[in-house]
Every structure is written in structure tokens, then in C-alpha cells.
C-alpha positions as a LaTeX table, in Angstrom:
\begin{tabular}{lrrr}
\hline
Residue & $x$ (\AA) & $y$ (\AA) & $z$ (\AA) \\
\hline
Met1 & 59.74 & 110.79 & $-7.61$ \\
Lys2 & 63.90 & 110.78 & $-7.31$ \\
Phe3 & 63.27 & 112.77 & $-10.09$ \\
Gln4 & 61.05 & 115.13 & $-9.32$ \\
Gln5 & 62.73 & 115.74 & $-6.18$ \\
Ser6 & 66.00 & 116.35 & $-6.79$ \\
Gly7 & 66.27 & 116.46 & $-10.56$ \\
Cys8 & 68.63 & 114.00 & $-11.11$ \\
Leu9 & 68.89 & 110.03 & $-11.15$ \\
Cys10 & 72.24 & 109.71 & $-9.72$ \\
Ala11 & 72.73 & 107.88 & $-6.53$ \\
Ala12 & 73.05 & 109.96 & $-3.08$ \\
Lys13 & 76.32 & 109.70 & $-1.76$ \\
Arg14 & 76.92 & 108.24 & 1.36 \\
Ala15 & 78.30 & 108.55 & 4.59 \\
Gly16 & 81.00 & 105.91 & 4.43 \\
Arg17 & 83.16 & 105.23 & 6.91 \\
Pro18 & 84.48 & 107.78 & 9.38 \\
Gly19 & 87.89 & 109.27 & 9.18 \\
Arg20 & 90.48 & 109.25 & 11.49 \\
Ser21 & 90.83 & 112.82 & 13.13 \\
Ala22 & 93.56 & 115.29 & 13.39 \\
Glu23 & 93.94 & 114.65 & 17.53 \\
Lys24 & 94.66 & 110.89 & 16.19 \\
Val25 & 97.06 & 111.83 & 13.76 \\
Val26 & 99.03 & 114.50 & 15.93 \\
Arg27 & 99.29 & 112.30 & 18.61 \\
Val28 & 101.02 & 109.23 & 16.03 \\
Gly29 & 103.19 & 112.03 & 14.91 \\
Glu30 & 104.20 & 112.97 & 18.06 \\
Thr31 & 104.96 & 109.25 & 18.65 \\
Phe32 & 107.24 & 108.46 & 16.51 \\
Val33 & 108.83 & 112.05 & 16.68 \\
Arg34 & 109.98 & 110.79 & 19.92 \\
Asn35 & 111.30 & 108.16 & 18.92 \\
Leu36 & 111.87 & 107.43 & 14.98 \\
Arg37 & 112.57 & 103.97 & 15.56 \\
Lys38 & 109.69 & 102.42 & 17.62 \\
Ser39 & 108.11 & 100.21 & 16.10 \\
Thr40 & 104.36 & 100.01 & 14.64 \\
Asp41 & 103.14 & 97.31 & 17.26 \\
His42 & 104.27 & 99.57 & 20.12 \\
Ala43 & 102.50 & 102.87 & 19.14 \\
Asn44 & 99.74 & 100.93 & 18.84 \\
Arg45 & 99.55 & 99.49 & 22.77 \\
Glu46 & 101.37 & 102.74 & 23.81 \\
Leu47 & 98.50 & 104.88 & 22.00 \\
His48 & 95.89 & 102.48 & 22.39 \\
Met49 & 94.45 & 102.30 & 18.76 \\
Pro50 & 94.66 & 99.65 & 16.17 \\
Gln51 & 97.67 & 98.69 & 14.39 \\
Ser52 & 96.25 & 99.19 & 11.06 \\
Asn53 & 94.83 & 102.66 & 12.09 \\
Val54 & 98.99 & 103.88 & 13.41 \\
Trp55 & 99.86 & 102.56 & 10.32 \\
Leu56 & 97.11 & 103.81 & 7.70 \\
Ile57 & 97.85 & 107.63 & 9.74 \\
Leu58 & 101.72 & 106.72 & 8.90 \\
Arg59 & 101.46 & 106.01 & 5.51 \\
Lys60 & 98.78 & 107.81 & 4.02 \\
Arg61 & 98.14 & 111.59 & 6.26 \\
Leu62 & 102.05 & 111.85 & 7.66 \\
Arg63 & 103.20 & 110.47 & 4.42 \\
Val64 & 106.25 & 108.53 & 6.50 \\
Arg65 & 108.36 & 105.50 & 5.22 \\
Gly66 & 110.11 & 102.99 & 6.71 \\
Tyr67 & 113.48 & 103.08 & 5.57 \\
Glu68 & 116.21 & 100.73 & 6.52 \\
Leu69 & 119.93 & 101.62 & 6.00 \\
Gln70 & 121.76 & 99.63 & 3.32 \\
Leu71 & 125.50 & 98.96 & 3.70 \\
Leu72 & 127.60 & 98.81 & 0.32 \\
Gln73 & 130.68 & 97.79 & $-0.52$ \\
Val74 & 133.88 & 100.47 & $-0.74$ \\
Leu75 & 135.56 & 100.95 & $-3.76$ \\
Asn76 & 139.26 & 100.97 & $-3.03$ \\
Pro77 & 141.78 & 102.71 & $-5.11$ \\
Gln78 & 142.75 & 100.01 & $-7.18$ \\
Asp79 & 139.60 & 99.16 & $-8.27$ \\
His80 & 139.42 & 101.90 & $-10.44$ \\
Asn81 & 142.40 & 99.57 & $-12.54$ \\
His82 & 140.34 & 96.33 & $-12.25$ \\
Arg83 & 137.34 & 97.11 & $-13.78$ \\
Phe84 & 139.23 & 99.00 & $-16.91$ \\
His85 & 141.09 & 96.05 & $-17.27$ \\
Phe86 & 137.50 & 93.94 & $-16.67$ \\
Cys87 & 136.21 & 96.67 & $-19.12$ \\
Val88 & 139.01 & 96.18 & $-22.21$ \\
Asp89 & 138.85 & 92.28 & $-21.97$ \\
Phe90 & 135.03 & 91.91 & $-22.12$ \\
Gln91 & 135.07 & 94.16 & $-25.13$ \\
Gln92 & 138.34 & 91.95 & $-26.55$ \\
Arg93 & 135.58 & 88.82 & $-25.73$ \\
Leu94 & 133.12 & 90.55 & $-27.68$ \\
Asp95 & 134.86 & 90.59 & $-30.38$ \\
Glu96 & 135.37 & 87.55 & $-30.94$ \\
Gly97 & 132.94 & 84.94 & $-32.64$ \\
Gly98 & 130.66 & 83.03 & $-30.48$ \\
Phe99 & 130.72 & 84.61 & $-27.04$ \\
Ala100 & 127.74 & 87.02 & $-27.54$ \\
Glu101 & 125.30 & 84.16 & $-27.96$ \\
Lys102 & 126.87 & 82.20 & $-24.38$ \\
Leu103 & 126.25 & 85.18 & $-22.72$ \\
Val104 & 123.02 & 85.05 & $-20.89$ \\
Leu105 & 122.33 & 88.40 & $-18.83$ \\
Ser106 & 119.36 & 88.89 & $-16.45$ \\
Asp107 & 117.43 & 91.12 & $-14.02$ \\
Glu108 & 117.32 & 88.80 & $-11.60$ \\
Ala109 & 119.22 & 89.48 & $-7.80$ \\
Thr110 & 120.10 & 86.25 & $-7.27$ \\
Ser111 & 120.39 & 83.55 & $-10.13$ \\
His112 & 120.21 & 79.31 & $-9.99$ \\
Val113 & 122.32 & 76.75 & $-11.80$ \\
Trp114 & 119.95 & 74.68 & $-13.79$ \\
\hline
\end{tabular}
């Protein structure tokens, strides 16, 4: 019967969940333009919409990602000489027998002594 009516046995498209309206997207965008440091928790109370909606609008529709500044150590002028001497010493140790077998390299940010 379905084949006779539509000429196809494919499943019909379903309506699915309603999308977020353009008005809500604009409201969320304007809220974060006024205050970039605002949390999604504060925004959902101000806009009277669920925090998950605010989060999804920011991530999916506005393509906004959270960013936190990370301060790193500063290189001083004498650091160049220290780095150079370390590299020379390290190369000499690698040329010696047995040092490379004792060396353990890892991409982990922290290491633990076993």
C-alpha cells in the first residue's frame, strides 16, 4: 500500500525536536556581547531558558568556545646559554654507551615515581 501511494518503501521523515528560534539565538548572542565573562548559569537565569539551551546555542549556532588564558614562564636572556649547554651535555651523554637505554620519554603532563 505504501509503495502504491508513494512509489517508495522508505521511511517517512519525522518532525523531530523543534530547533532553537533565531530570536533566542540573537538574545543569547547579545547577552554575551555585553559581558564576555558571564557564565552560562547566569545567562540562563537572565534569559529564562534552560542552561543546556544556552550552552547549545553558544556552541552549535554561534560557534563560541570558552577560553582561559594560561600564563607561561618567561625566557630570560641567559636562558639561551643554559639551553645550549644542556643540549651539548645531553648529546654527549647519548653518545656514551647505556644512557639511551636508561632514558624514559613520555607525553604525559605529570609523571609519578613507582
